[in-house]
VEXKEDO-488826 format. One record per atom (N, C-alpha, C): x, y, z. Coordinates in steps of 0.001 Angstrom, whole numbers, plus 500000, padded with zeros to 6 digits. Each point is the difference from the previous one (the first is absolute). Example, Ala and Ser with C-alpha at 12.3 -4.5 7.8 and 13.67 -1.06 7.14 Angstrom:
VEXKEDO-488826
513190494310507800 499110501190500000 500900501200500000 499650501050499280 500820501190500060 499230501090500730 
***
This chain:
VEXKEDO-488826
691408407099936929 498890500916499303 500479500186498817 500711498807499576 499974499035498636 498910499979499319 499593499159501280 498728499111499253 498253501050499043 500406501053501145 499043501451500381 499519500222498285 501801500677499274 500447500585499804 499942499248498392 499994498538499991 499619499104499086 498626499996499057 499287499958501975 498551499887499477 499708500818499883 500529501576499790 498869500339499456 499923500834499113 501755499263499030 499974500540498701 499280499286499150 500131498279500284 500470498788499631 498407499344500234 499535500167500885 498731498948501091 498935500599499394 498993499101499441 498063499364500174 500142500915500832 498423499787499663 499263500874501274 498975498982501280 500328498921499741 500643499551501191 500727499265500535 501106500756498870 501333499483501119 500636501089500947 498914501712499918 499928501615500358 499392499159500708 499044499401500927 498592499473500492 501126499430501356 501336499486499252 499844498708500821 501721500063500608 500803501390499727 501028499920500231 500101501369500864 499604501121499063 499737501334500592 499162500538501039 500806500242501454 499525500468501287 499748501097499447 499047501275500061 500333501188499388 500140501223500940 500548499648501629 500398499847501002 501488499805500254 499805499382499318 501400499887500239 500666500170498359 499269500477498997 500051500234498540 500123501712500239 500071500775500760 500288501958500252 500961499645501344 500333499046500668 501063500307501125 500985499690499125 500335499200498837 500901499570499194 500015500850498823 499637501188500225 500067500715498590 501118500598499451 499986501219500940 501434500350499685 501239499553499860 500006498083500255 500858499006500193 499658499536498141 499658500167499715 498858499013498559 501204500548498336 500291499513499674 500444500510498351 499323499200498659 498958500890499881 499049499541498712 500625501141499023 499372498881498644 500108501573498542 498461500486500894 500586501539499264 499085500856500118 498417499553499277 500148499005498710 498143500009500691 499653499849500575 500605497878500823 499579499725501440 499523501202500869 501223500582500088 499556500972501255 499457500526499747 500019501238498929 498266501227499616 498852498581500329 499826499029499017 498691498940500499 499571499948502334 501028499587499974 500378499411501821 499776501508500457 500265500824499869 499599501569500660 499291500348500011 499234499937498643 498934500129500111 498360499253501009 500351498963499329 499448499205500801 500229499881501414 500729500256500283 500012500545501944 498907501494499854 500260500884499311 499863501330500619 498677499859499584 498646499513498783 499321500301499818 499170499460501308 500646498482500941 499040499781500844 500566499820501866 500348501615499637 501099500749500561 500973499042501104 500794499367499535 500712499411500927 502006500276499447 499777501146499706 501166500460499378 500631500772501735 500867499813500562 501143501146500863 499751501264499627 500019501121500707 499933501266499051 501050499857499951 500979499186500167 501639500898500569 500650499561498051 498749498677499949 500746499840498863 499638500350498834 501120500785499401 500364501027498553 499242498540498940 499230501121498534 499157499015498934 501650499196499385 499487499228498975 501544499592499586 500672500259498658 499098501173500339 501276501134498320 501015500131500540 500652499013499084 502195501571501267 500232498871500912 499535498967500223 499790499901501633 500853498753499793 501649499759500624 500874498834499301 499110498831500611 498979499788500678 499668497809500033 499221499952498343 499840501402499448 499224499549498833 501243499761498515 500780500006500681 501075500368498592 500736498374499736 499525499504498743 500451498616499661 501364498806500649 499198499193500545 500972499042500658 500752500451499135 501471499837501023 501316500271499529 500655501178499382 499376500965500155 500075501325500166 500707500993500732 501215500552499795 500656500613501125 499063501100500333 499801501030501061 499699500814500208 500621500898500219 
***
């Protein structure tokens, strides 16, 4: 999961294509810790492609979107 978080945050487009499996990303989404900016961007990308599970809440205010290292 750490690799996904790192690539999603810092990776170039080629890195994203090489390391991110979208189905696996959706499965892990609830456990990911991403900055609000990265979380919103990816949530929007998934939603625009109808890949967001209906149970997945939007990023805004969700614990997984707090900055890494912050307490919930």
